[in-house]
N, C-alpha and C positions, 0 to 999 in steps of 0.2 A: 320369469326370473323369482317371483313367488313360490310356485312349483318345486322349482329344483333346488331353492334354498331348505325349503321343507323336507323334500325328499333326504336331503342330506341327513335331518335331524333323526330320520325313521332308521336310517343304515347304521350308522355310527353309534358304538355302544355307548360313551360318554358323552356325545353330545345329544343322543337320545335321550338319556335320564336326565340331563340338563334341561332339555326341551319339555318332557314329561312334567318335571318339577316345575317350569315356569307356568306349564297349564293349570297345576295345582294352586300356585300362586294367585292366578287370576280367578280362580271359583274362590278363594280365599277374599279377596278384594270385593267380589260382587257380595258374598255375604256381609262382609262389614259395611258397605255402601249400604244396601238395603236396611240394616238395622240401624245406623246412623242417620238416615233419610227420615225414618219412622220415629226415631227419638226426638228429632228437630220438628217434625211437622205432622205428627199424630197424638205425641204424649205431652200433656201439660206439666207433667215431672220430669222430663229429660230421662224418662226411662229407658234402657237398652237393653235387647235381649241376648246379645252376646258379649263377651270379654273381648271387647275392641283391642283393649293394649296385649292380651295375649295375641290374639291372631296377627296384631301387627309383629309382634316380637317374631313369631313364627315364621311371615312372610320375611323378615329380614334375614331370619337362619336361612331360609329358602334361597336367598337372594347370594349370598355368599356360598353357600353350597353349590349353585349354577356357575357360578363364576370360578370356582376351583375346579370343577368339572372341565369347563371351557378352556381354561387356562393348562389343565392337565392334559386334555387331549391335544391342545395347539405343540405344547411341549414335545410329547411323545410322537406325533405325527408331524412332527419338525414342519411346522407353517401349514400342512395340508388343510383345506376348509378353513381358512381364516377369515375369509368373510364372513361365512356363515357362523363361524363363533363368535366374531366382535359382534356382528348382528344380535346373535341371540343376548350377549352382555348387555347391549344397549336397551334390547325391549325389556330385559329384568330389572334395569335400573327403573325405567319408566312404570312398571307395575308395581314395584315398590313404594314409589311416588304416590301412587293411588292411595296405598294405605295410609301413609302419612296425612294425604289431603283428606282423608276420611277421618281420622283423629280431628282435624282441623272442624269438620261439622260436629262430631261429638262435642268438642271445646265448645263451639257456638251454640248448641242446644244446651250445655249446662249453663251458659250465662244467661241465655234468653229467658223472659219470663212467660211461661206457658209454650204452646204450640205454635208455631210460625204460620201466619196469614200473611199473605203478599199482597194484598190490595188488589190494585187495577192489574198487577203484573202476575197474579195466581194463575191463572189459564196457561200463561205461558211458562211459567215454573212449573207446573204439573205436566206440561207437554215435556219440557226439557227433561224431568225426572223419568217420566215413563219412556222415552228416548234412550237416557243413559242405562236404565235396567236393560232395555231391549238390545243395546250395543255389546253388555257383558255376554248375553246369550249368543249373539251372532258370533261374536269373537271367541268365545268358547267352542261353538261348533265349526267355526270355519278352520281355525289353526289346523287341527289335527287331521283335516282333510284338503289341506291346503285349498280351501274353496275360494278362489278369487272375487266371484260375484259378492260372495256375502262379505268379503273383507274389504270391497269396493264400498258396498252399501254402507259399512260401519264408517268408513272414511267420509262417505257424502253427508252422513247424519253429524257429523263432528262439525265440518265447516256451517251449516245454518245454527247449529247450537252456539258455536262461538260466536258469530255474528249478532244472533239475538241475546246473549250473555251480556255482551258488550252493550249493544242499544239499552238494554234493562238498565245496567250500571250507569251510564252517560246520562239517561232519562234523569235516574235517582240524585244524581251528583248535580247535574246542569239546573234542575227546577223541582226536584223532590214529587211528591204525590199526598195531596190532599186527603186520602183516604188513610195515610199510614204516619202513625207516629214517629217520632225519631227514632225510636230503637228498633221498630219494625222496618224502617226502610235501611237502616244500616245492615240489619241482619241479612233483609232480603239481598242487598246489593254484595257482601260478602258470602252468601250462600250462591248466587249466580257464577259468581268468580270461581266457587269450588267445583260447581258442576262442570264449569267452563273447564277446567283443568283436569278432573277425571275423565269427560269425554274425549 
């Protein structure tokens, strides 16, 4: 099903344009995520290397463009490829949400005093961050080639991230962490939640 779906995107002009734009959206999301992560985790002053809000507006404009192209295609084609078109619309909504969640990380960095250190959860958070970055790269590679094994790898990574993020949050809520002051614990819990949602 995966290959057939994306084969349609390659053939149809409007769907192809919409599909190509969705890949650009993912690349923008990746850049936003890396910049937001560095702002929270590497800079004491919440410095950010890109204009997150301009990129988010660009992603929002791209989402509207993709939806317009898909719905124009569906109108002109009288319902041909309706499943592929609606699937793409659903995908770009999720891609747009990644930008919103990334803005939440930036807001967290602006509120948090100094760079975030996650106490006993530091190695887990680092592993999740690294994996999310890898997931972006895998997804950006997999989609244009309809690479099913890479797509499955992305999904497999998501499940362990979701589980581990929930464990971190539940642990912080239930018993806290003696290594973490309250501000660090709250920020770590929120950040873990954002990482899960992006993944």
